[in-house]
All heavy atoms as an XYZ file, in Angstrom:
777
protein
N     -27.849    152.183     98.183
C     -27.025    153.375     98.120
C     -26.145    153.235     96.931
O     -25.592    152.204     96.570
C     -26.115    153.379     99.377
C     -26.895    153.720    100.668
S     -25.750    153.774    102.018
C     -25.190    155.464    102.009
N     -25.950    154.391     96.300
C     -25.021    154.426     95.105
C     -23.609    154.467     95.580
O     -23.237    154.599     96.754
C     -25.399    155.646     94.204
O     -24.991    156.818     94.926
N     -22.746    154.170     94.596
C     -21.245    154.259     94.926
C     -20.886    155.625     95.463
O     -20.020    155.750     96.258
C     -20.441    153.876     93.695
C     -20.436    152.382     93.356
C     -19.499    152.058     92.213
O     -18.431    152.712     92.167
O     -19.885    151.292     91.368
N     -21.416    156.630     94.832
C     -21.038    158.011     95.257
C     -21.481    158.343     96.723
O     -20.618    158.903     97.395
C     -21.735    158.958     94.223
C     -21.381    160.375     94.555
C     -21.883    161.403     93.472
N     -21.938    162.744     93.903
C     -20.926    163.531     93.905
N     -19.812    163.097     93.483
N     -21.008    164.815     94.254
N     -22.620    157.873     97.135
C     -23.072    158.177     98.463
C     -22.274    157.330     99.468
O     -21.970    157.760    100.545
C     -24.554    157.887     98.621
O     -24.840    156.550     98.333
N     -21.855    156.155     99.083
C     -21.029    155.283     99.936
C     -19.731    155.939    100.081
O     -19.099    156.070    101.204
C     -20.888    153.893     99.420
C     -19.846    153.097    100.133
C     -22.170    153.162     99.479
N     -19.152    156.500     98.997
C     -17.896    157.154     99.104
C     -18.003    158.404     99.953
O     -16.999    158.755    100.685
C     -17.421    157.522     97.537
C     -16.138    158.103     97.538
C     -14.884    157.434     97.526
C     -15.828    159.473     97.340
N     -13.897    158.332     97.449
C     -14.385    159.599     97.283
C     -16.541    160.668     97.246
C     -13.766    160.829     97.131
C     -15.847    161.871     97.116
C     -14.577    161.934     97.090
N     -19.049    159.198     99.804
C     -19.255    160.384    100.593
C     -19.289    160.057    102.115
O     -18.711    160.685    102.940
C     -20.400    161.141    100.165
C     -20.258    161.808     98.796
S     -18.947    162.951     98.674
C     -19.712    164.364     99.381
N     -19.975    158.896    102.397
C     -20.081    158.589    103.784
C     -18.791    158.099    104.381
O     -18.466    158.496    105.524
C     -21.147    157.398    103.998
C     -20.985    156.734    105.399
C     -22.520    157.927    103.725
N     -17.971    157.311    103.515
C     -16.667    157.009    104.029
C     -15.721    158.255    104.245
O     -14.988    158.320    105.115
C     -16.022    156.036    102.935
C     -16.560    154.663    102.950
C     -15.927    153.863    101.836
C     -16.484    152.482    101.806
N     -15.739    151.657    100.825
N     -15.784    159.203    103.288
C     -15.080    160.411    103.387
C     -15.442    161.174    104.675
O     -14.585    161.709    105.401
C     -15.237    161.202    102.165
C     -14.352    162.476    102.022
C     -12.850    162.089    101.851
C     -14.711    163.265    100.753
N     -16.756    161.223    104.931
C     -17.169    161.954    106.204
C     -16.725    161.227    107.431
O     -16.276    161.898    108.337
C     -18.790    162.035    106.139
C     -19.386    162.759    107.358
C     -18.988    164.272    107.312
C     -20.858    162.512    107.329
N     -16.787    159.933    107.490
C     -16.284    159.216    108.623
C     -14.828    159.411    108.812
O     -14.396    159.609    109.921
C     -16.611    157.649    108.503
C     -15.912    156.825    109.535
C     -18.163    157.545    108.600
N     -14.021    159.340    107.741
C     -12.519    159.581    107.862
C     -12.322    161.048    108.379
O     -11.366    161.253    109.190
C     -11.908    159.480    106.487
S     -11.807    157.702    106.012
N     -13.077    162.014    107.910
C     -12.845    163.414    108.327
C     -13.227    163.603    109.795
O     -12.462    164.260    110.524
N     -14.281    162.843    110.265
C     -14.609    162.991    111.666
C     -13.541    162.280    112.531
O     -13.192    162.799    113.597
C     -15.977    162.265    111.929
C     -16.250    162.128    113.383
C     -17.076    163.162    111.325
N     -13.002    161.130    112.101
C     -11.978    160.396    112.907
C     -10.725    161.309    112.917
O     -10.087    161.386    113.986
C     -11.792    159.067    112.203
C     -10.515    158.391    112.850
C     -12.972    158.124    112.400
N     -10.321    161.870    111.844
C      -9.114    162.638    111.941
C      -9.270    163.900    112.744
O      -8.454    164.284    113.454
C      -8.624    163.013    110.423
C      -7.431    164.104    110.413
C      -8.155    161.805    109.655
N     -10.448    164.527    112.601
C     -10.791    165.786    113.397
C     -10.824    165.295    114.925
O     -10.259    166.081    115.777
C     -12.078    166.314    113.001
O     -12.059    166.814    111.808
N     -11.296    164.174    115.254
C     -11.246    163.792    116.569
C      -9.886    163.502    117.082
O      -9.492    163.785    118.258
C     -12.115    162.559    116.791
N      -9.073    162.968    116.199
C      -7.636    162.672    116.702
C      -6.882    164.008    116.778
O      -6.146    164.140    117.816
C      -6.936    161.833    115.531
N      -7.090    164.957    115.997
C      -6.445    166.238    116.148
C      -7.018    166.913    117.408
O      -6.211    167.431    118.209
C      -6.719    167.161    114.948
C      -6.040    166.638    113.689
C      -6.171    168.583    115.263
C      -6.444    167.318    112.394
N      -8.291    166.757    117.608
C      -8.832    167.339    118.869
C      -8.289    166.771    120.160
O      -8.054    167.366    121.152
N      -8.152    165.437    120.080
C      -7.568    164.692    121.248
C      -6.178    165.209    121.536
O      -5.840    165.396    122.683
C      -7.585    163.176    120.964
C      -7.035    162.392    122.023
C      -7.683    162.260    123.276
C      -5.827    161.691    121.889
C      -7.120    161.448    124.280
C      -5.253    160.960    122.881
C      -5.912    160.865    124.137
N      -5.311    165.268    120.493
C      -3.974    165.785    120.610
C      -3.964    167.289    121.204
O      -3.244    167.576    122.065
C      -3.214    165.712    119.338
C      -2.844    164.275    118.967
S      -1.926    164.084    117.487
C      -3.204    164.014    116.255
N      -4.865    168.027    120.721
C      -4.980    169.443    121.201
C      -5.333    169.476    122.650
O      -4.745    170.175    123.489
C      -5.928    170.240    120.337
C      -6.223    171.565    120.982
C      -5.315    170.557    119.012
N      -6.255    168.634    123.052
C      -6.609    168.514    124.485
C      -5.519    168.086    125.305
O      -5.309    168.388    126.491
C      -7.870    167.584    124.555
C      -8.418    167.501    125.979
N      -9.012    168.585    126.665
C      -8.455    166.456    126.919
C      -9.252    168.159    127.846
N      -8.968    166.978    128.002
N      -4.709    166.968    124.819
C      -3.604    166.535    125.604
C      -2.512    167.649    125.829
O      -1.910    167.796    126.818
C      -2.954    165.386    124.926
C      -3.660    164.112    125.018
C      -2.899    163.055    124.283
C      -3.837    163.669    126.439
N      -2.346    168.472    124.753
C      -1.446    169.579    124.823
C      -1.790    170.737    125.822
O      -1.082    171.284    126.502
C      -0.928    170.042    123.443
C      -0.174    169.007    122.654
C       0.077    169.555    121.203
C       1.231    168.821    123.277
N      -3.071    171.075    125.565
C      -3.638    172.287    126.228
C      -4.967    171.920    126.866
O      -6.064    172.221    126.242
C      -3.806    173.419    125.269
C      -2.536    173.917    124.694
C      -1.498    174.559    125.152
C      -2.028    173.650    123.299
N      -0.492    174.689    124.364
C      -0.841    174.229    123.208
C      -2.728    173.012    122.196
C      -0.131    174.202    121.978
C      -2.020    172.930    121.049
C      -0.727    173.539    120.910
N      -5.030    171.288    128.098
C      -6.305    170.840    128.536
C      -7.204    171.973    129.008
O      -8.402    171.782    129.167
C      -5.815    169.927    129.709
C      -4.497    170.328    130.047
C      -3.837    170.823    128.785
N      -6.727    173.180    129.270
C      -7.552    174.308    129.766
C      -8.144    175.043    128.640
O      -8.957    175.955    128.898
C      -6.631    175.234    130.573
C      -5.697    176.068    129.755
C      -4.464    175.417    129.255
O      -4.175    174.266    129.528
N      -3.521    176.165    128.626
N      -8.114    174.706    127.463
C      -8.751    175.399    126.292
C     -10.225    175.263    126.302
O     -10.797    174.171    126.652
C      -8.199    174.956    124.898
C      -6.761    175.368    124.540
C      -6.421    174.797    123.187
C      -6.602    176.867    124.547
N     -10.904    176.313    125.816
C     -12.387    176.220    125.664
C     -12.725    175.520    124.373
O     -11.774    175.185    123.527
N     -13.955    175.273    124.184
C     -14.495    174.476    123.010
C     -14.206    175.182    121.766
O     -13.731    174.642    120.744
C     -15.995    174.183    123.171
C     -16.598    173.317    122.052
C     -15.987    171.963    122.078
C     -18.108    173.274    122.327
N     -14.464    176.491    121.656
C     -14.258    177.276    120.437
C     -12.804    177.483    120.029
O     -12.417    177.301    118.833
C     -14.915    178.639    120.530
C     -16.468    178.543    120.544
C     -17.201    178.677    121.677
C     -17.308    178.069    119.541
N     -18.478    178.531    121.284
C     -18.579    178.078    120.015
C     -17.040    177.669    118.174
C     -19.701    177.713    119.269
C     -18.226    177.431    117.407
C     -19.532    177.315    117.985
N     -11.912    177.623    121.124
C     -10.534    177.712    120.806
C     -10.066    176.320    120.300
O      -9.142    176.341    119.387
C      -9.809    178.132    122.052
O     -10.420    179.339    122.612
C      -8.320    178.437    121.766
N     -10.466    175.317    120.888
C     -10.068    173.957    120.496
C     -10.553    173.719    118.997
O      -9.826    173.188    118.239
C     -10.557    172.876    121.388
C     -10.091    171.486    121.080
S     -10.694    170.203    122.026
C     -10.074    170.632    123.701
N     -11.683    174.120    118.643
C     -12.229    174.066    117.247
C     -11.303    174.780    116.364
O     -11.015    174.262    115.261
C     -13.655    174.440    117.169
N     -10.872    175.906    116.705
C      -9.952    176.696    116.016
C      -8.649    176.029    115.723
O      -8.065    175.961    114.680
C      -9.764    178.039    116.471
C      -8.935    179.064    115.800
C      -9.620    179.464    114.462
C      -8.625    180.350    116.636
N      -8.125    175.366    116.828
C      -6.814    174.669    116.703
C      -6.993    173.449    115.860
O      -6.129    172.963    115.164
C      -6.372    174.244    118.202
C      -5.714    175.303    118.874
C      -6.081    176.667    118.802
C      -4.559    175.032    119.674
C      -5.431    177.639    119.518
C      -3.934    176.009    120.398
C      -4.350    177.298    120.226
O      -3.654    178.222    120.946
N      -8.234    172.840    115.895
C      -8.499    171.594    115.025
C      -8.394    172.114    113.543
O      -7.863    171.396    112.645
C      -9.716    170.932    115.357
C     -10.175    169.922    114.355
C      -9.671    170.249    116.719
N      -9.035    173.238    113.249
C      -8.997    173.740    111.883
C      -7.511    174.125    111.483
O      -7.155    173.884    110.346
C      -9.848    175.023    111.776
C     -11.339    174.764    111.748
C     -12.037    176.107    111.740
C     -11.814    173.934    110.574
N      -6.739    174.617    112.458
C      -5.354    174.898    112.135
C      -4.575    173.541    111.836
O      -3.710    173.443    111.024
C      -4.685    175.582    113.261
N      -4.875    172.528    112.567
C      -4.329    171.144    112.338
C      -4.690    170.629    111.010
O      -3.820    170.166    110.270
N      -5.927    170.898    110.519
C      -6.346    170.551    109.152
C      -5.521    171.385    108.147
O      -5.058    170.802    107.045
C      -7.798    170.655    108.970
C      -8.624    169.465    109.328
C      -9.451    169.360    110.392
C      -8.719    168.264    108.610
N      -9.967    168.165    110.407
C      -9.561    167.392    109.392
C      -8.141    167.846    107.367
C      -9.880    166.190    108.893
C      -8.398    166.512    107.028
C      -9.313    165.642    107.762
N      -5.327    172.649    108.475
C      -4.497    173.498    107.601
C      -3.125    172.972    107.450
O      -2.496    172.995    106.339
N      -2.523    172.560    108.530
C      -1.142    171.980    108.506
C      -1.147    170.680    107.685
O      -0.092    170.496    106.986
C      -0.650    171.800    109.909
C      -0.217    173.092    110.573
S       0.605    172.754    112.151
C      -0.787    172.754    113.279
N      -2.114    169.907    107.840
C      -2.104    168.657    107.089
C      -2.286    168.909    105.633
O      -1.654    168.293    104.786
C      -3.260    167.730    107.612
C      -3.067    166.931    108.826
C      -4.281    166.185    109.252
C      -1.862    165.976    108.762
N      -3.117    169.886    105.287
C      -3.269    170.285    103.811
C      -2.013    170.844    103.286
O      -1.631    170.597    102.102
N      -1.294    171.751    104.072
C      -0.081    172.257    103.692
C       0.988    171.174    103.403
O       1.817    171.252    102.395
N       1.051    170.220    104.236
C       2.034    169.066    104.131
C       1.686    168.324    102.911
O       2.619    167.983    102.172
C       1.958    168.224    105.380
C       2.823    166.949    105.299
C       4.321    167.344    105.242
C       2.566    166.060    106.439
N       0.459    168.065    102.610
C       0.037    167.395    101.449
C       0.483    168.125    100.073
O       0.980    167.503     99.152
C      -1.469    167.174    101.440
C      -1.958    166.373    100.145
C      -1.760    165.082     99.990
C      -2.613    167.206     99.163
C      -2.187    164.459     98.838
C      -3.155    166.493     98.099
C      -2.873    165.243     97.888
N       0.246    169.499    100.150
C       0.639    170.194     98.987
C       2.168    170.235     98.887
O       2.650    170.197     97.654
C       0.087    171.688     99.132
C      -1.352    171.895     98.972
C      -1.717    173.336     99.326
C      -1.766    171.494     97.630
N       2.930    170.328     99.914
C       4.350    170.307     99.782
C       4.831    168.862     99.187
O       5.659    168.879     98.296
C       5.040    170.526    101.145
C       6.458    170.145    101.142
C       4.823    172.024    101.517
N       4.192    167.849     99.627
C       4.584    166.492     99.147
C       4.171    166.329     97.587
O       4.985    165.864     96.898
C       3.885    165.401     99.923
C       4.322    165.251    101.358
C       3.531    164.237    102.091
C       5.849    164.800    101.363
N       3.076    166.942     97.258
C       2.705    166.833     95.884
C       3.640    167.670     95.004
O       4.058    167.202     93.932
C       1.210    167.243     95.681
C       0.846    167.519     94.210
C       0.289    166.224     96.235
N       3.965    168.819     95.417
C       4.904    169.722     94.744
C       6.255    169.055     94.679
O       6.854    169.107     93.500
C       4.958    171.085     95.345
N       6.749    168.438     95.661
C       8.013    167.856     95.651
C       8.027    166.705     94.660
O       9.016    166.484     93.918
C       8.433    167.256     97.090
C       9.744    166.677     97.123
O      10.615    166.948     96.247
N       9.897    165.715     98.015
N       6.960    165.849     94.690
C       6.845    164.827     93.640
C       6.819    165.224     92.243
O       7.534    164.757     91.364
C       5.597    163.964     93.946
O       5.653    163.511     95.373
C       5.498    162.883     93.042
N       6.043    166.377     91.996
C       5.968    166.826     90.702
C       7.270    167.373     90.175
O       7.760    167.204     89.018
C       4.861    167.967     90.553
N       7.981    168.161     91.043
C       9.275    168.797     90.622
C      10.360    167.704     90.383
O      11.119    167.779     89.425
C       9.678    169.830     91.691
C       8.760    171.016     91.573
C      11.162    170.241     91.480
C       8.963    172.051     92.731
N      10.401    166.684     91.332
C      11.419    165.677     91.163
C      11.194    164.841     89.947
O      12.108    164.426     89.167
C      11.511    164.820     92.384
O      10.323    164.069     92.637
N       9.897    164.613     89.668
C       9.578    163.826     88.397
C       9.967    164.690     87.160
O      10.535    164.106     86.176
C       8.078    163.493     88.343
O       7.728    162.726     89.420
N       9.733    165.959     87.150
C      10.049    166.796     85.994
C      11.579    166.809     85.908
O      12.058    166.684     84.739
C       9.555    168.129     86.278
C       9.900    169.101     85.132
C       9.362    169.288     83.910
C      10.993    170.022     85.163
N       9.976    170.187     83.244
C      11.018    170.759     84.004
C      11.949    170.386     86.085
C      11.956    171.685     83.673
C      12.894    171.377     85.840
C      12.869    171.966     84.572
N      12.356    166.932     86.949
C      13.826    166.984     86.872
C      14.265    165.636     86.325
O      15.227    165.624     85.429
C      14.449    167.298     88.169
C      15.913    167.063     88.232
C      14.120    168.817     88.573
N      13.733    164.479     86.777
C      14.266    163.198     86.359
C      13.945    163.016     84.861
O      14.729    162.501     84.097
C      13.555    162.124     87.154
C      14.141    162.079     88.575
O      15.263    162.552     88.897
N      13.451    161.384     89.448
N      12.821    163.410     84.396
C      12.379    163.305     83.026
C      13.312    164.127     82.151
O      13.696    163.813     81.070
C      10.932    163.725     82.763
C      10.003    162.637     83.198
C      10.142    161.360     82.470
O      10.225    161.372     81.215
N      10.147    160.276     83.124
N      13.706    165.378     82.621
C      14.564    166.268     81.918
C      15.923    165.620     81.734
O      16.523    165.648     80.725
C      14.714    167.592     82.633
C      15.574    168.519     81.977
C      15.271    169.381     80.907
C      16.962    168.825     82.313
N      16.468    170.135     80.606
C      17.386    169.835     81.366
C      17.783    168.340     83.304
C      18.708    170.328     81.517
C      19.046    168.773     83.347
C      19.505    169.833     82.506
N      16.371    164.972     82.759
C      17.665    164.336     82.777
C      17.714    163.139     81.746
O      18.598    162.985     80.969
C      18.046    163.754     84.160
C      18.340    164.845     85.064
C      19.326    162.758     84.116
C      18.533    164.409     86.562
N      16.609    162.425     81.746
C      16.597    161.294     80.767
C      16.380    161.797     79.333
O      17.029    161.161     78.370
C      15.293    160.393     81.150
C      15.506    159.650     82.462
C      14.227    158.889     82.761
C      16.678    158.654     82.334
N      15.708    162.882     79.093
C      15.527    163.464     77.774
C      16.863    164.058     77.262
O      17.050    164.110     76.042
C      14.451    164.516     77.765
C      13.090    164.084     77.669
C      12.119    165.152     77.274
N      12.232    166.347     78.177
C      11.534    166.574     79.233
N      10.588    165.627     79.603
N      11.729    167.601     79.996
N      17.740    164.477     78.141
C      19.058    165.021     77.750
C      20.105    163.985     77.630
O      21.243    164.269     77.432
C      19.477    166.081     78.778
C      18.620    167.224     78.853
C      18.575    168.053     77.517
C      17.761    169.376     77.633
N      17.654    169.969     76.431
N      19.778    162.714     77.726
C      20.697    161.596     77.360
C      21.229    160.964     78.620
O      22.072    160.112     78.621
N      20.737    161.268     79.804
C      21.115    160.649     81.086
C      20.687    159.157     81.043
O      19.620    158.913     80.466
N      21.373    158.342     81.618
C      21.050    156.920     81.749
C      20.414    156.465     83.020
O      19.567    155.586     83.045
C      22.281    155.967     81.469
O      23.254    156.328     82.445
C      22.809    156.131     80.049
N      20.770    157.195     84.047
C      20.222    156.870     85.427
C      20.245    158.167     86.168
O      21.219    158.817     86.427
C      21.124    155.829     86.104
C      20.562    155.406     87.394
O      19.367    155.739     87.727
O      21.238    154.536     88.092
N      19.026    158.549     86.700
C      18.938    159.801     87.309
C      19.562    159.890     88.646
O      19.895    160.906     89.244
C      17.432    160.261     87.438
O      16.738    159.165     88.117
C      16.797    160.400     86.067
N      19.767    158.715     89.258
C      20.363    158.657     90.648
C      21.898    158.997     90.558
O      22.533    159.378     91.478
C      20.212    157.285     91.285
C      18.718    156.973     91.434
C      18.085    157.979     92.440
O      18.680    158.352     93.452
N      16.883    158.408     92.029
N      22.467    158.936     89.305
C      23.867    159.204     89.233
C      24.143    160.602     88.997
O      25.296    161.051     88.700
C      24.567    158.395     88.023
C      24.816    156.888     88.477
C      23.928    155.928     88.397
C      25.962    156.477     89.199
N      24.611    154.719     88.986
C      25.739    155.146     89.425
C      27.122    157.114     89.662
C      26.775    154.354     90.125
C      28.065    156.360     90.284
C      27.876    155.004     90.502
N      23.120    161.463     89.087
C      23.343    162.919     88.876
C      24.272    163.494     89.882
O      24.954    164.437     89.713
C      21.875    163.651     89.041
C      21.939    165.105     88.929
C      22.259    165.521     87.513
C      20.498    165.642     89.306
N      24.362    162.927     91.071
C      25.147    163.500     92.138
C      26.650    163.150     92.004
O      27.517    163.622     92.652
C      24.654    162.949     93.471
C      23.233    163.268     93.626
C      22.124    162.396     93.610
C      22.609    164.478     93.875
N      21.008    163.058     93.855
C      21.238    164.425     94.014
C      23.193    165.838     93.993
C      20.321    165.390     94.151
C      22.314    166.874     94.102
C      20.886    166.746     94.196
N      26.967    162.191     91.115
C      28.371    161.732     90.962
C      28.965    162.440     89.710
O      28.287    162.768     88.730
C      28.506    160.217     90.779
C      27.955    159.583     92.113
C      26.685    158.948     92.037
C      28.656    159.570     93.284
C      26.217    158.162     93.193
C      28.143    158.948     94.296
C      26.893    158.258     94.321
O      26.441    157.692     95.421
N      30.300    162.643     89.668
C      30.956    163.396     88.635
C      31.064    162.535     87.356
O      31.277    163.044     86.365
C      32.288    163.633     89.213
C      32.566    162.704     90.178
C      31.235    162.333     90.758
N      30.811    161.271     87.390
C      31.016    160.402     86.193
C      29.961    159.332     86.167
O      29.311    159.095     87.214
C      32.452    159.824     86.155
N      29.915    158.627     85.094
C      28.951    157.441     84.958
C      29.436    156.293     85.893
O      30.640    156.300     86.226
C      28.957    156.963     83.533
C      28.011    157.948     82.698
O      27.125    158.583     83.222
O      28.378    158.074     81.475
N      28.584    155.333     86.146
C      28.946    154.155     86.927
C      30.030    153.366     86.163
O      30.247    153.472     84.827
C      27.669    153.391     87.035
C      26.657    154.226     86.481
C      27.151    155.364     85.803
N      30.810    152.645     86.899
C      31.831    151.804     86.203
C      31.303    150.899     85.178
O      30.298    150.285     85.446
C      32.524    151.020     87.406
C      32.160    151.781     88.688
C      30.833    152.488     88.263
N      31.917    150.909     84.029
C      31.465    149.962     83.016
C      30.441    150.587     82.041
O      30.092    149.998     81.012
N      29.872    151.756     82.344
C      28.889    152.430     81.541
C      29.419    152.831     80.261
O      28.739    152.729     79.238
C      28.231    153.498     82.286
C      27.067    154.222     81.455
S      25.690    153.103     81.165
C      24.988    152.892     82.776
N      30.593    153.335     80.198
C      31.335    153.888     78.963
C      31.393    152.612     77.965
O      31.161    152.789     76.758
C      32.650    154.481     79.249
C      32.614    155.750     80.086
C      31.845    156.787     79.293
O      31.740    156.841     78.119
N      31.257    157.645     80.068
N      31.789    151.398     78.452
C      31.878    150.253     77.558
C      30.481    149.800     77.048
O      30.328    149.390     75.971
N      29.483    150.010     77.834
C      28.049    149.581     77.329
C      27.575    150.552     76.366
O      26.756    150.193     75.459
C      27.153    149.602     78.548
C      27.367    148.386     79.406
O      28.091    147.381     79.010
O      26.969    148.341     80.611
N      28.050    151.816     76.286
C      27.567    152.856     75.347
C      28.137    152.620     73.994
O      27.527    152.997     73.072
C      27.854    154.220     75.883
C      26.900    154.699     77.028
C      27.101    156.142     77.273
N      26.202    156.533     78.392
C      26.318    157.603     79.055
N      27.383    158.345     78.768
N      25.499    157.907     80.035
N      29.377    152.093     73.964
C      30.023    151.904     72.665
C      29.353    150.864     71.860
O      28.897    149.849     72.436
C      31.502    151.575     72.961
C      32.395    152.741     73.491
C      33.749    152.301     73.652
C      34.503    153.426     74.398
N      35.846    152.964     74.768
N      29.261    151.029     70.535
C      28.668    150.033     69.700
C      29.417    148.702     69.776
O      30.669    148.752     69.741
C      28.578    150.599     68.330
C      29.331    151.876     68.398
C      29.688    152.193     69.830
N      28.766    147.599     69.786
C      29.353    146.305     69.756
C      29.926    146.007     68.357
O      29.333    146.247     67.352
C      28.351    145.213     70.150
C      27.585    145.522     71.438
C      28.340    144.765     72.548
C      27.480    144.901     73.829
N      28.005    145.522     74.923
N      31.149    145.533     68.394
C      31.835    145.223     67.130
C      31.583    143.661     66.864
O      31.817    142.801     67.688
C      33.288    145.475     67.281
C      33.594    146.852     67.687
C      34.267    147.662     66.611
O      34.839    147.088     65.743
N      34.293    148.922     66.796
N      31.173    143.286     65.632
C      30.933    141.903     65.288
C      32.130    141.052     65.208
O      33.239    141.478     65.122
C      30.173    141.902     64.005
C      30.343    143.252     63.423
C      30.756    144.117     64.561
């Protein structure tokens, strides 16, 4: 088997396991559902997982962009954005050293 086919089999197994887990949770919440309705709920669960993934990727991209913008504009530490001034001692570190 090639690497690609092994990767595809692993992806298929993971998809089946996650679908089974979502189906199990749906069955625990609504045991009276029919098979087709449960399949629809499993697809909705996949949609929610996909939406959560997209939100996390967008959050990571936006926060990375903001942090890079802060550093390009002369910021020294992006975590100090929330405070009104630089950390104690930073002003002394910025001044050129006198021989």
